Each structure stands twice: as structure tokens, then as C-alpha cells.
N, CA, C and O atoms as CSV, one atom per row, in Angstrom:
chain,resi,resn,atom,element,x,y,z
A,1,SER,N,N,-17.379,-5.219,1.218
A,1,SER,CA,C,-17.078,-4.689,2.536
A,1,SER,C,C,-18.278,-3.912,3.052
A,1,SER,O,O,-18.849,-3.091,2.334
A,2,SER,N,N,-18.659,-4.169,4.291
A,2,SER,CA,C,-19.805,-3.464,4.862
A,2,SER,C,C,-19.464,-2.020,5.210
A,2,SER,O,O,-20.370,-1.223,5.456
A,3,SER,N,N,-18.189,-1.664,5.238
A,3,SER,CA,C,-17.815,-0.307,5.614
A,3,SER,C,C,-17.610,0.607,4.407
A,3,SER,O,O,-17.318,1.790,4.577
A,4,LEU,N,N,-17.756,0.084,3.205
A,4,LEU,CA,C,-17.641,0.912,2.007
A,4,LEU,C,C,-19.026,1.404,1.590
A,4,LEU,O,O,-20.033,0.778,1.921
A,5,PRO,N,N,-19.078,2.532,0.859
A,5,PRO,CA,C,-20.376,2.996,0.367
A,5,PRO,C,C,-20.938,2.005,-0.657
A,5,PRO,O,O,-20.216,1.178,-1.214
A,6,GLU,N,N,-22.231,2.115,-0.882
A,6,GLU,CA,C,-22.871,1.203,-1.830
A,6,GLU,C,C,-22.334,1.411,-3.248
A,6,GLU,O,O,-22.160,0.445,-3.991
A,7,TYR,N,N,-22.073,2.654,-3.622
A,7,TYR,CA,C,-21.563,2.986,-4.946
A,7,TYR,C,C,-20.276,3.786,-4.805
A,7,TYR,O,O,-20.162,4.653,-3.938
A,8,PHE,N,N,-19.310,3.487,-5.664
A,8,PHE,CA,C,-18.083,4.276,-5.696
A,8,PHE,C,C,-17.438,4.157,-7.064
A,8,PHE,O,O,-17.749,3.247,-7.833
A,9,VAL,N,N,-16.529,5.093,-7.364
A,9,VAL,CA,C,-15.876,5.157,-8.661
A,9,VAL,C,C,-14.825,4.058,-8.765
A,9,VAL,O,O,-14.043,3.835,-7.841
A,10,VAL,N,N,-14.823,3.382,-9.898
A,10,VAL,CA,C,-13.849,2.331,-10.172
A,10,VAL,C,C,-13.238,2.628,-11.541
A,10,VAL,O,O,-13.971,2.910,-12.489
A,11,PRO,N,N,-11.921,2.570,-11.663
A,11,PRO,CA,C,-11.314,2.767,-12.989
A,11,PRO,C,C,-11.875,1.755,-13.989
A,11,PRO,O,O,-11.987,0.567,-13.683
A,12,SER,N,N,-12.223,2.228,-15.171
A,12,SER,CA,C,-12.868,1.365,-16.171
A,12,SER,C,C,-11.955,0.240,-16.645
A,12,SER,O,O,-12.446,-0.769,-17.152
A,13,SER,N,N,-10.658,0.383,-16.496
A,13,SER,CA,C,-9.748,-0.663,-16.960
A,13,SER,C,C,-9.627,-1.834,-15.986
A,13,SER,O,O,-8.968,-2.825,-16.302
A,14,LEU,N,N,-10.253,-1.741,-14.804
A,14,LEU,CA,C,-10.267,-2.863,-13.867
A,14,LEU,C,C,-11.534,-3.684,-14.093
A,14,LEU,O,O,-12.647,-3.169,-13.982
A,15,ALA,N,N,-11.357,-4.934,-14.402
A,15,ALA,CA,C,-12.497,-5.818,-14.640
A,15,ALA,C,C,-13.150,-6.196,-13.319
A,15,ALA,O,O,-12.498,-6.201,-12.276
A,16,ASP,N,N,-14.442,-6.513,-13.367
A,16,ASP,CA,C,-15.174,-6.910,-12.164
A,16,ASP,C,C,-14.511,-8.084,-11.454
A,16,ASP,O,O,-14.410,-8.094,-10.228
A,17,GLN,N,N,-14.057,-9.076,-12.223
A,17,GLN,CA,C,-13.430,-10.238,-11.591
A,17,GLN,C,C,-12.120,-9.847,-10.897
A,17,GLN,O,O,-11.769,-10.425,-9.869
A,18,ASP,N,N,-11.397,-8.869,-11.455
A,18,ASP,CA,C,-10.185,-8.384,-10.789
A,18,ASP,C,C,-10.530,-7.715,-9.467
A,18,ASP,O,O,-9.857,-7.924,-8.458
A,19,LEU,N,N,-11.590,-6.906,-9.482
A,19,LEU,CA,C,-12.004,-6.228,-8.250
A,19,LEU,C,C,-12.372,-7.224,-7.166
A,19,LEU,O,O,-11.973,-7.071,-6.011
A,20,LYS,N,N,-13.131,-8.243,-7.536
A,20,LYS,CA,C,-13.520,-9.253,-6.556
A,20,LYS,C,C,-12.297,-9.984,-6.024
A,20,LYS,O,O,-12.190,-10.230,-4.822
A,21,LEU,N,N,-11.380,-10.330,-6.909
A,21,LEU,CA,C,-10.168,-11.032,-6.505
A,21,LEU,C,C,-9.306,-10.148,-5.599
A,21,LEU,O,O,-8.831,-10.600,-4.556
A,22,TYR,N,N,-9.106,-8.897,-5.996
A,22,TYR,CA,C,-8.264,-7.981,-5.215
A,22,TYR,C,C,-8.887,-7.646,-3.866
A,22,TYR,O,O,-8.170,-7.426,-2.890
A,23,SER,N,N,-10.213,-7.607,-3.803
A,23,SER,CA,C,-10.863,-7.180,-2.559
A,23,SER,C,C,-10.472,-8.071,-1.385
A,23,SER,O,O,-10.408,-7.603,-0.248
A,24,TYR,N,N,-10.211,-9.340,-1.646
A,24,TYR,CA,C,-9.816,-10.253,-0.572
A,24,TYR,C,C,-8.417,-9.940,-0.041
A,24,TYR,O,O,-8.057,-10.370,1.054
A,25,SER,N,N,-7.636,-9.199,-0.810
A,25,SER,CA,C,-6.265,-8.874,-0.396
A,25,SER,C,C,-6.197,-7.681,0.542
A,25,SER,O,O,-5.192,-7.493,1.228
A,26,PHE,N,N,-7.248,-6.873,0.584
A,26,PHE,CA,C,-7.245,-5.669,1.411
A,26,PHE,C,C,-7.818,-5.968,2.790
A,26,PHE,O,O,-8.757,-6.751,2.929
A,27,ILE,N,N,-7.250,-5.343,3.792
A,27,ILE,CA,C,-7.755,-5.493,5.154
A,27,ILE,C,C,-9.203,-5.011,5.176
A,27,ILE,O,O,-9.512,-3.910,4.720
A,28,GLY,N,N,-10.072,-5.843,5.707
A,28,GLY,CA,C,-11.496,-5.510,5.759
A,28,GLY,C,C,-12.153,-5.468,4.397
A,28,GLY,O,O,-13.255,-4.935,4.264
A,29,ARG,N,N,-11.500,-6.020,3.374
A,29,ARG,CA,C,-11.983,-5.991,1.984
A,29,ARG,C,C,-12.280,-4.566,1.517
A,29,ARG,O,O,-13.162,-4.345,0.687
A,30,ARG,N,N,-11.532,-3.603,2.060
A,30,ARG,CA,C,-11.743,-2.194,1.731
A,30,ARG,C,C,-10.948,-1.816,0.479
A,30,ARG,O,O,-9.799,-1.381,0.551
A,31,MET,N,N,-11.597,-1.997,-0.660
A,31,MET,CA,C,-11.005,-1.639,-1.946
A,31,MET,C,C,-10.675,-0.153,-1.987
A,31,MET,O,O,-11.238,0.627,-1.218
A,32,PRO,N,N,-9.772,0.246,-2.874
A,32,PRO,CA,C,-9.492,1.674,-3.039
A,32,PRO,C,C,-10.754,2.433,-3.449
A,32,PRO,O,O,-11.518,1.970,-4.297
A,33,VAL,N,N,-10.961,3.584,-2.850
A,33,VAL,CA,C,-12.120,4.417,-3.157
A,33,VAL,C,C,-11.626,5.763,-3.675
A,33,VAL,O,O,-10.890,6.477,-2.994
A,34,TRP,N,N,-12.045,6.093,-4.892
A,34,TRP,CA,C,-11.698,7.375,-5.507
A,34,TRP,C,C,-12.563,8.415,-4.819
A,34,TRP,O,O,-13.765,8.485,-5.077
A,35,SER,N,N,-11.968,9.233,-3.940
A,35,SER,CA,C,-12.726,10.128,-3.070
A,35,SER,C,C,-12.902,11.538,-3.614
A,35,SER,O,O,-13.874,12.218,-3.286
A,36,TRP,N,N,-11.962,11.977,-4.446
A,36,TRP,CA,C,-11.992,13.383,-4.850
A,36,TRP,C,C,-11.229,13.535,-6.147
A,36,TRP,O,O,-10.265,12.811,-6.397
A,37,ASN,N,N,-11.658,14.474,-6.971
A,37,ASN,CA,C,-11.008,14.745,-8.244
A,37,ASN,C,C,-10.877,16.249,-8.419
A,37,ASN,O,O,-11.801,16.996,-8.096
A,38,HIS,N,N,-9.739,16.697,-8.926
A,38,HIS,CA,C,-9.494,18.115,-9.149
A,38,HIS,C,C,-9.342,18.362,-10.648
A,38,HIS,O,O,-8.807,17.506,-11.352
A,39,PRO,N,N,-9.798,19.511,-11.155
A,39,PRO,CA,C,-9.679,19.793,-12.587
A,39,PRO,C,C,-8.235,19.754,-13.114
A,39,PRO,O,O,-8.024,19.535,-14.307
A,40,ASN,N,N,-7.238,19.966,-12.237
A,40,ASN,CA,C,-5.854,19.965,-12.708
A,40,ASN,C,C,-5.302,18.551,-12.929
A,40,ASN,O,O,-4.153,18.389,-13.340
A,41,GLY,N,N,-6.120,17.532,-12.655
A,41,GLY,CA,C,-5.684,16.168,-12.889
A,41,GLY,C,C,-5.384,15.389,-11.630
A,41,GLY,O,O,-5.082,14.198,-11.702
A,42,SER,N,N,-5.460,16.030,-10.479
A,42,SER,CA,C,-5.186,15.332,-9.228
A,42,SER,C,C,-6.402,14.541,-8.783
A,42,SER,O,O,-7.545,14.946,-8.995
A,43,ALA,N,N,-6.128,13.401,-8.159
A,43,ALA,CA,C,-7.202,12.575,-7.611
A,43,ALA,C,C,-6.773,12.088,-6.240
A,43,ALA,O,O,-5.595,11.819,-6.003
A,44,LEU,N,N,-7.732,11.979,-5.348
A,44,LEU,CA,C,-7.464,11.436,-4.024
A,44,LEU,C,C,-8.142,10.074,-3.943
A,44,LEU,O,O,-9.360,9.957,-4.078
A,45,VAL,N,N,-7.325,9.051,-3.720
A,45,VAL,CA,C,-7.823,7.683,-3.626
A,45,VAL,C,C,-7.411,7.139,-2.267
A,45,VAL,O,O,-6.232,7.154,-1.916
A,46,ARG,N,N,-8.385,6.660,-1.508
A,46,ARG,CA,C,-8.116,6.074,-0.190
A,46,ARG,C,C,-8.188,4.569,-0.306
A,46,ARG,O,O,-9.055,4.024,-0.989
A,47,MET,N,N,-7.253,3.894,0.380
A,47,MET,CA,C,-7.321,2.441,0.375
A,47,MET,C,C,-6.705,1.875,1.634
A,47,MET,O,O,-5.817,2.472,2.243
A,48,ALA,N,N,-7.199,0.708,2.008
A,48,ALA,CA,C,-6.675,0.011,3.177
A,48,ALA,C,C,-5.372,-0.673,2.799
A,48,ALA,O,O,-5.031,-0.776,1.621
A,49,ASN,N,N,-4.651,-1.137,3.805
A,49,ASN,CA,C,-3.427,-1.883,3.557
A,49,ASN,C,C,-3.747,-3.228,2.920
A,49,ASN,O,O,-4.831,-3.784,3.099
A,50,ILE,N,N,-2.781,-3.729,2.180
A,50,ILE,CA,C,-2.914,-5.039,1.558
A,50,ILE,C,C,-2.336,-6.060,2.530
A,50,ILE,O,O,-1.223,-5.894,3.028
A,51,LYS,N,N,-3.106,-7.123,2.798
A,51,LYS,CA,C,-2.722,-8.125,3.801
A,51,LYS,C,C,-1.449,-8.882,3.425
A,51,LYS,O,O,-0.541,-9.019,4.246
A,52,ASP,N,N,-1.382,-9.361,2.215
A,52,ASP,CA,C,-0.268,-10.202,1.774
A,52,ASP,C,C,0.856,-9.331,1.232
A,52,ASP,O,O,0.741,-8.757,0.150
A,53,VAL,N,N,1.935,-9.237,1.985
A,53,VAL,CA,C,3.061,-8.379,1.610
A,53,VAL,C,C,3.654,-8.813,0.270
A,53,VAL,O,O,4.112,-7.976,-0.507
A,54,LEU,N,N,3.646,-10.116,-0.002
A,54,LEU,CA,C,4.203,-10.618,-1.262
A,54,LEU,C,C,3.371,-10.170,-2.469
A,54,LEU,O,O,3.917,-9.954,-3.551
A,55,GLN,N,N,2.070,-10.034,-2.288
A,55,GLN,CA,C,1.178,-9.609,-3.374
A,55,GLN,C,C,1.019,-8.089,-3.432
A,55,GLN,O,O,0.503,-7.552,-4.411
A,56,GLN,N,N,1.460,-7.409,-2.392
A,56,GLN,CA,C,1.206,-5.976,-2.273
A,56,GLN,C,C,1.701,-5.184,-3.475
A,56,GLN,O,O,0.957,-4.379,-4.035
A,57,ARG,N,N,2.932,-5.402,-3.871
A,57,ARG,CA,C,3.493,-4.609,-4.977
A,57,ARG,C,C,2.716,-4.844,-6.273
A,57,ARG,O,O,2.418,-3.892,-6.995
A,58,ARG,N,N,2.383,-6.114,-6.578
A,58,ARG,CA,C,1.675,-6.430,-7.815
A,58,ARG,C,C,0.281,-5.802,-7.835
A,58,ARG,O,O,-0.114,-5.181,-8.822
A,59,ILE,N,N,-0.446,-5.968,-6.752
A,59,ILE,CA,C,-1.809,-5.427,-6.682
A,59,ILE,C,C,-1.774,-3.903,-6.683
A,59,ILE,O,O,-2.553,-3.259,-7.385
A,60,ASP,N,N,-0.882,-3.340,-5.904
A,60,ASP,CA,C,-0.747,-1.885,-5.822
A,60,ASP,C,C,-0.427,-1.307,-7.202
A,60,ASP,O,O,-1.020,-0.309,-7.611
A,61,GLN,N,N,0.502,-1.928,-7.910
A,61,GLN,CA,C,0.889,-1.449,-9.240
A,61,GLN,C,C,-0.271,-1.551,-10.221
A,61,GLN,O,O,-0.490,-0.644,-11.025
A,62,ARG,N,N,-1.008,-2.646,-10.158
A,62,ARG,CA,C,-2.151,-2.851,-11.064
A,62,ARG,C,C,-3.221,-1.786,-10.834
A,62,ARG,O,O,-3.762,-1.221,-11.785
A,63,ILE,N,N,-3.515,-1.521,-9.584
A,63,ILE,CA,C,-4.545,-0.530,-9.267
A,63,ILE,C,C,-4.066,0.878,-9.619
A,63,ILE,O,O,-4.822,1.665,-10.188
A,64,CYS,N,N,-2.826,1.197,-9.287
A,64,CYS,CA,C,-2.288,2.526,-9.617
A,64,CYS,C,C,-2.255,2.750,-11.123
A,64,CYS,O,O,-2.572,3.844,-11.590
A,65,ASN,N,N,-1.878,1.736,-11.887
A,65,ASN,CA,C,-1.888,1.860,-13.350
A,65,ASN,C,C,-3.299,2.090,-13.875
A,65,ASN,O,O,-3.499,2.882,-14.795
A,66,ALA,N,N,-4.270,1.404,-13.297
A,66,ALA,CA,C,-5.664,1.580,-13.728
A,66,ALA,C,C,-6.144,2.995,-13.425
A,66,ALA,O,O,-6.846,3.599,-14.235
A,67,ILE,N,N,-5.773,3.521,-12.272
A,67,ILE,CA,C,-6.161,4.884,-11.914
A,67,ILE,C,C,-5.521,5.879,-12.875
A,67,ILE,O,O,-6.180,6.808,-13.342
A,68,THR,N,N,-4.238,5.685,-13.171
A,68,THR,CA,C,-3.531,6.585,-14.087
A,68,THR,C,C,-4.171,6.558,-15.472
A,68,THR,O,O,-4.377,7.611,-16.076
A,69,ARG,N,N,-4.487,5.371,-15.981
A,69,ARG,CA,C,-5.116,5.268,-17.314
A,69,ARG,C,C,-6.514,5.877,-17.337
A,69,ARG,O,O,-6.951,6.376,-18.374
A,70,SER,N,N,-7.211,5.845,-16.220
A,70,SER,CA,C,-8.581,6.354,-16.163
A,70,SER,C,C,-8.646,7.851,-15.953
A,70,SER,O,O,-9.687,8.469,-16.174
A,71,HIS,N,N,-7.555,8.429,-15.534
A,71,HIS,CA,C,-7.555,9.848,-15.206
A,71,HIS,C,C,-7.461,10.687,-16.470
A,71,HIS,O,O,-6.665,10.369,-17.354
A,72,PRO,N,N,-8.251,11.752,-16.583
A,72,PRO,CA,C,-8.272,12.564,-17.805
A,72,PRO,C,C,-6.894,13.077,-18.230
A,72,PRO,O,O,-6.592,13.100,-19.423
A,73,LEU,N,N,-6.072,13.480,-17.298
A,73,LEU,CA,C,-4.757,14.031,-17.639
A,73,LEU,C,C,-3.628,13.015,-17.492
A,73,LEU,O,O,-2.462,13.332,-17.732
A,74,ARG,N,N,-3.978,11.804,-17.099
A,74,ARG,CA,C,-3.016,10.721,-16.938
A,74,ARG,C,C,-1.774,11.159,-16.162
A,74,ARG,O,O,-0.641,10.891,-16.562
A,75,SER,N,N,-2.016,11.825,-15.068
A,75,SER,CA,C,-0.901,12.295,-14.254
A,75,SER,C,C,-0.315,11.147,-13.438
A,75,SER,O,O,-0.984,10.148,-13.176
A,76,ASP,N,N,0.943,11.308,-13.042
A,76,ASP,CA,C,1.599,10.301,-12.225
A,76,ASP,C,C,0.963,10.243,-10.846
A,76,ASP,O,O,0.363,11.209,-10.375
A,77,ILE,N,N,1.106,9.111,-10.224
A,77,ILE,CA,C,0.525,8.908,-8.899
A,77,ILE,C,C,1.562,9.195,-7.832
A,77,ILE,O,O,2.708,8.754,-7.914
A,78,TYR,N,N,1.135,9.943,-6.835
A,78,TYR,CA,C,1.948,10.173,-5.646
A,78,TYR,C,C,1.245,9.458,-4.511
A,78,TYR,O,O,0.078,9.729,-4.227
A,79,LYS,N,N,1.955,8.540,-3.857
A,79,LYS,CA,C,1.354,7.778,-2.768
A,79,LYS,C,C,1.929,8.262,-1.443
A,79,LYS,O,O,3.114,8.569,-1.321
A,80,SER,N,N,1.043,8.316,-0.465
A,80,SER,CA,C,1.448,8.719,0.875
A,80,SER,C,C,0.778,7.792,1.876
A,80,SER,O,O,-0.437,7.601,1.840
A,81,ASP,N,N,1.571,7.223,2.763
A,81,ASP,CA,C,1.034,6.356,3.805
A,81,ASP,C,C,0.633,7.235,4.978
A,81,ASP,O,O,1.473,7.632,5.786
A,82,LEU,N,N,-0.640,7.533,5.063
A,82,LEU,CA,C,-1.123,8.458,6.084
A,82,LEU,C,C,-1.088,7.865,7.483
A,82,LEU,O,O,-1.141,8.596,8.472
A,83,ASP,N,N,-0.998,6.542,7.571
A,83,ASP,CA,C,-0.879,5.923,8.896
A,83,ASP,C,C,0.374,6.386,9.615
A,83,ASP,O,O,0.418,6.409,10.845
A,84,LYS,N,N,1.393,6.754,8.851
A,84,LYS,CA,C,2.660,7.162,9.450
A,84,LYS,C,C,2.702,8.648,9.815
A,84,LYS,O,O,3.499,9.059,10.658
A,85,CYS,N,N,1.843,9.453,9.180
A,85,CYS,CA,C,1.960,10.892,9.412
A,85,CYS,C,C,0.695,11.537,9.984
A,85,CYS,O,O,0.702,12.733,10.277
A,86,LEU,N,N,-0.373,10.783,10.147
A,86,LEU,CA,C,-1.598,11.335,10.723
A,86,LEU,C,C,-1.979,10.565,11.985
A,86,LEU,O,O,-1.656,9.385,12.119
A,87,PRO,N,N,-2.661,11.231,12.902
A,87,PRO,CA,C,-3.105,10.524,14.110
A,87,PRO,C,C,-4.210,9.526,13.765
A,87,PRO,O,O,-4.942,9.706,12.792
A,88,ASN,N,N,-4.316,8.480,14.570
A,88,ASN,CA,C,-5.398,7.530,14.345
A,88,ASN,C,C,-6.663,8.052,15.036
A,88,ASN,O,O,-6.624,9.054,15.750
A,89,ILE,N,N,-7.756,7.376,14.817
A,89,ILE,CA,C,-9.046,7.845,15.329
A,89,ILE,C,C,-9.066,7.894,16.858
A,89,ILE,O,O,-9.702,8.774,17.438
A,90,GLN,N,N,-8.379,6.963,17.509
A,90,GLN,CA,C,-8.348,6.960,18.977
A,90,GLN,C,C,-7.614,8.191,19.511
A,90,GLN,O,O,-8.025,8.769,20.518
A,91,GLU,N,N,-6.532,8.594,18.844
A,91,GLU,CA,C,-5.798,9.791,19.265
A,91,GLU,C,C,-6.649,11.049,19.077
A,91,GLU,O,O,-6.619,11.951,19.914
A,92,ILE,N,N,-7.395,11.107,17.993
A,92,ILE,CA,C,-8.267,12.259,17.744
A,92,ILE,C,C,-9.382,12.305,18.790
A,92,ILE,O,O,-9.701,13.373,19.312
A,93,GLN,N,N,-9.968,11.159,19.093
A,93,GLN,CA,C,-11.030,11.118,20.101
A,93,GLN,C,C,-10.500,11.523,21.471
A,93,GLN,O,O,-11.174,12.250,22.200
A,94,ALA,N,N,-9.302,11.064,21.833
A,94,ALA,CA,C,-8.706,11.423,23.122
A,94,ALA,C,C,-8.446,12.926,23.185
A,94,ALA,O,O,-8.684,13.553,24.217
A,95,ALA,N,N,-7.963,13.500,22.101
A,95,ALA,CA,C,-7.715,14.946,22.066
A,95,ALA,C,C,-9.020,15.724,22.207
A,95,ALA,O,O,-9.061,16.754,22.880
A,96,HIS,N,N,-10.081,15.238,21.577
A,96,HIS,CA,C,-11.376,15.909,21.660
A,96,HIS,C,C,-11.924,15.863,23.085
A,96,HIS,O,O,-12.475,16.847,23.579
A,97,ILE,N,N,-11.769,14.727,23.730
A,97,ILE,CA,C,-12.213,14.600,25.126
A,97,ILE,C,C,-11.441,15.576,26.018
A,97,ILE,O,O,-12.029,16.241,26.871
A,98,LYS,N,N,-10.134,15.657,25.820
A,98,LYS,CA,C,-9.311,16.592,26.608
A,98,LYS,C,C,-9.750,18.035,26.353
A,98,LYS,O,O,-9.801,18.842,27.281
A,99,LEU,N,N,-10.064,18.355,25.107
A,99,LEU,CA,C,-10.524,19.703,24.770
A,99,LEU,C,C,-11.837,20.014,25.474
A,99,LEU,O,O,-11.999,21.090,26.049
A,100,LYS,N,N,-12.784,19.062,25.427
A,100,LYS,CA,C,-14.068,19.275,26.097
A,100,LYS,C,C,-13.872,19.458,27.598
A,100,LYS,O,O,-14.495,20.331,28.203
A,101,GLN,N,N,-13.018,18.647,28.196
A,101,GLN,CA,C,-12.757,18.774,29.630
A,101,GLN,C,C,-12.141,20.129,29.948
A,101,GLN,O,O,-12.489,20.754,30.950
A,102,LEU,N,N,-11.236,20.581,29.104
A,102,LEU,CA,C,-10.596,21.881,29.312
A,102,LEU,C,C,-11.625,23.003,29.226
A,102,LEU,O,O,-11.616,23.926,30.041
A,103,CYS,N,N,-12.501,22.922,28.251
A,103,CYS,CA,C,-13.489,23.991,28.054
A,103,CYS,C,C,-14.575,23.990,29.123
A,103,CYS,O,O,-15.124,25.046,29.439
A,104,VAL,N,N,-14.892,22.836,29.680
A,104,VAL,CA,C,-15.964,22.734,30.657
A,104,VAL,C,C,-15.434,22.861,32.087
A,104,VAL,O,O,-16.049,23.517,32.928
A,105,ASN,N,N,-14.302,22.236,32.351
A,105,ASN,CA,C,-13.821,22.129,33.729
A,105,ASN,C,C,-12.790,23.163,34.159
A,105,ASN,O,O,-12.663,23.447,35.350
A,106,GLU,N,N,-12.060,23.724,33.219
A,106,GLU,CA,C,-10.997,24.665,33.582
A,106,GLU,C,C,-11.537,26.091,33.621
A,106,GLU,O,O,-12.018,26.594,32.606
A,107,PRO,N,N,-11.468,26.739,34.757
A,107,PRO,CA,C,-11.909,28.139,34.793
A,107,PRO,C,C,-10.939,29.024,34.009
A,107,PRO,O,O,-9.722,28.938,34.177
A,108,PHE,N,N,-11.490,29.856,33.168
A,108,PHE,CA,C,-10.642,30.716,32.345
A,108,PHE,C,C,-10.051,31.861,33.162
A,108,PHE,O,O,-9.180,32.581,32.675
A,109,GLU,N,N,-10.512,32.034,34.392
A,109,GLU,CA,C,-9.976,33.101,35.226
A,109,GLU,C,C,-8.490,32.893,35.515
A,109,GLU,O,O,-7.762,33.840,35.817
A,110,GLU,N,N,-8.052,31.626,35.417
A,110,GLU,CA,C,-6.628,31.375,35.605
A,110,GLU,C,C,-5.870,32.106,34.506
A,110,GLU,O,O,-6.468,32.623,33.562
A,111,THR,N,N,-4.593,32.141,34.633
A,111,THR,CA,C,-3.814,32.900,33.655
A,111,THR,C,C,-4.054,32.379,32.254
A,111,THR,O,O,-4.165,31.174,32.025
A,112,GLU,N,N,-4.129,33.293,31.345
A,112,GLU,CA,C,-4.360,32.937,29.949
A,112,GLU,C,C,-3.245,32.029,29.436
A,112,GLU,O,O,-3.492,31.123,28.639
A,113,GLU,N,N,-2.033,32.271,29.889
A,113,GLU,CA,C,-0.892,31.475,29.458
A,113,GLU,C,C,-1.064,30.000,29.847
A,113,GLU,O,O,-0.789,29.103,29.050
A,114,LYS,N,N,-1.517,29.766,31.066
A,114,LYS,CA,C,-1.731,28.383,31.517
A,114,LYS,C,C,-2.843,27.721,30.703
A,114,LYS,O,O,-2.724,26.558,30.318
A,115,TRP,N,N,-3.917,28.456,30.443
A,115,TRP,CA,C,-5.027,27.897,29.689
A,115,TRP,C,C,-4.585,27.568,28.258
A,115,TRP,O,O,-4.917,26.506,27.733
A,116,LEU,N,N,-3.842,28.474,27.637
A,116,LEU,CA,C,-3.371,28.224,26.276
A,116,LEU,C,C,-2.400,27.055,26.232
A,116,LEU,O,O,-2.397,26.281,25.275
A,117,SER,N,N,-1.585,26.928,27.256
A,117,SER,CA,C,-0.678,25.786,27.353
A,117,SER,C,C,-1.475,24.487,27.492
A,117,SER,O,O,-1.143,23.481,26.866
A,118,SER,N,N,-2.520,24.511,28.309
A,118,SER,CA,C,-3.377,23.335,28.465
A,118,SER,C,C,-4.073,22.996,27.151
A,118,SER,O,O,-4.220,21.825,26.803
A,119,LEU,N,N,-4.497,24.017,26.430
A,119,LEU,CA,C,-5.125,23.811,25.122
A,119,LEU,C,C,-4.137,23.147,24.167
A,119,LEU,O,O,-4.490,22.210,23.451
A,120,GLU,N,N,-2.916,23.630,24.159
A,120,GLU,CA,C,-1.896,23.040,23.294
A,120,GLU,C,C,-1.636,21.579,23.659
A,120,GLU,O,O,-1.422,20.747,22.777
A,121,ASN,N,N,-1.655,21.268,24.936
A,121,ASN,CA,C,-1.392,19.906,25.397
A,121,ASN,C,C,-2.478,18.912,24.995
A,121,ASN,O,O,-2.237,17.704,24.996
A,122,THR,N,N,-3.669,19.399,24.652
A,122,THR,CA,C,-4.718,18.487,24.179
A,122,THR,C,C,-4.367,17.936,22.796
A,122,THR,O,O,-4.826,16.853,22.432
A,123,ARG,N,N,-3.568,18.659,22.029
A,123,ARG,CA,C,-3.151,18.337,20.657
A,123,ARG,C,C,-4.305,18.495,19.657
A,123,ARG,O,O,-4.140,18.179,18.479
A,124,TRP,N,N,-5.451,18.972,20.105
A,124,TRP,CA,C,-6.619,19.128,19.241
A,124,TRP,C,C,-6.324,20.066,18.073
A,124,TRP,O,O,-6.636,19.748,16.926
A,125,LEU,N,N,-5.730,21.213,18.360
A,125,LEU,CA,C,-5.454,22.185,17.300
A,125,LEU,C,C,-4.467,21.614,16.282
A,125,LEU,O,O,-4.588,21.859,15.082
A,126,GLU,N,N,-3.498,20.858,16.769
A,126,GLU,CA,C,-2.529,20.192,15.874
A,126,GLU,C,C,-3.240,19.225,14.940
A,126,GLU,O,O,-2.939,19.183,13.747
A,127,TYR,N,N,-4.180,18.448,15.470
A,127,TYR,CA,C,-4.868,17.451,14.671
A,127,TYR,C,C,-5.819,18.075,13.649
A,127,TYR,O,O,-5.915,17.588,12.522
A,128,ILE,N,N,-6.513,19.135,14.022
A,128,ILE,CA,C,-7.449,19.724,13.067
A,128,ILE,C,C,-6.739,20.615,12.042
A,128,ILE,O,O,-7.312,20.953,11.006
A,129,ARG,N,N,-5.519,20.985,12.328
A,129,ARG,CA,C,-4.754,21.777,11.378
A,129,ARG,C,C,-4.531,20.938,10.139
A,129,ARG,O,O,-3.902,21.399,9.186
């Protein structure tokens, strides 16, 4: 995938041929990327959706098992679909544009309450929280 870094962490229990085979199943060939590790055993792994719904469970289970076996504390995996609970990039960009317009175009001499309400309506603070 041209959008992945040149080097990234891969669980040692996944063979190269498995990675190549699985990569075709992910949207944009975006294999799971181990992004962060915590001393308490937690790991953050980002991955794209799997194209083939019928293969999704098998591939997902294989990769999750490999991550669990590779992790020093072998902690259980908690998965969260961030597409459902986080804004997409277009929503964040729109909020940023609204924030810039508010800061540049809206005179602060107006009532503070109106300005704060306008700030809230940009959703910028919600997104960066």
C-alpha cells in the first residue's frame, strides 16, 4: 500500500506469505499497523476494513491471535470500530474551516454568549476533545 509507512511492526507469528495474501483483503491494501505500545500490555493497532465480509471473521481472528501471541503480556484484544464513533476527516476539516471563519470574521465585540455558541456550533472543540 502506498499509504502505509515503509517500515512497521508485524507480529512474528504472521508469515510473509500470509501478510501478502491478507493485504489484498483490506481496503487500499492497508494492513494492520501496530501504532503504539504501553508497558501495561496495551497495544493500539489500526487497520482498514476488510473487503470480503465472508473472509472478515477468519482474517480478523488470525491477525488478532497473532497480535495477542506477540504481545509481552498476552492481554486480550479489545476492538473498537472508530468509524462509528469518531468524525471522518471531511467533518474535521469542515469544523476547522468554520473555526477559522469564526476567529477571523466574527467580531468579538458581540456578546460573549453568542460567540461561544458559534464556537460550539463549529464542533471543533468536540472533535479535538
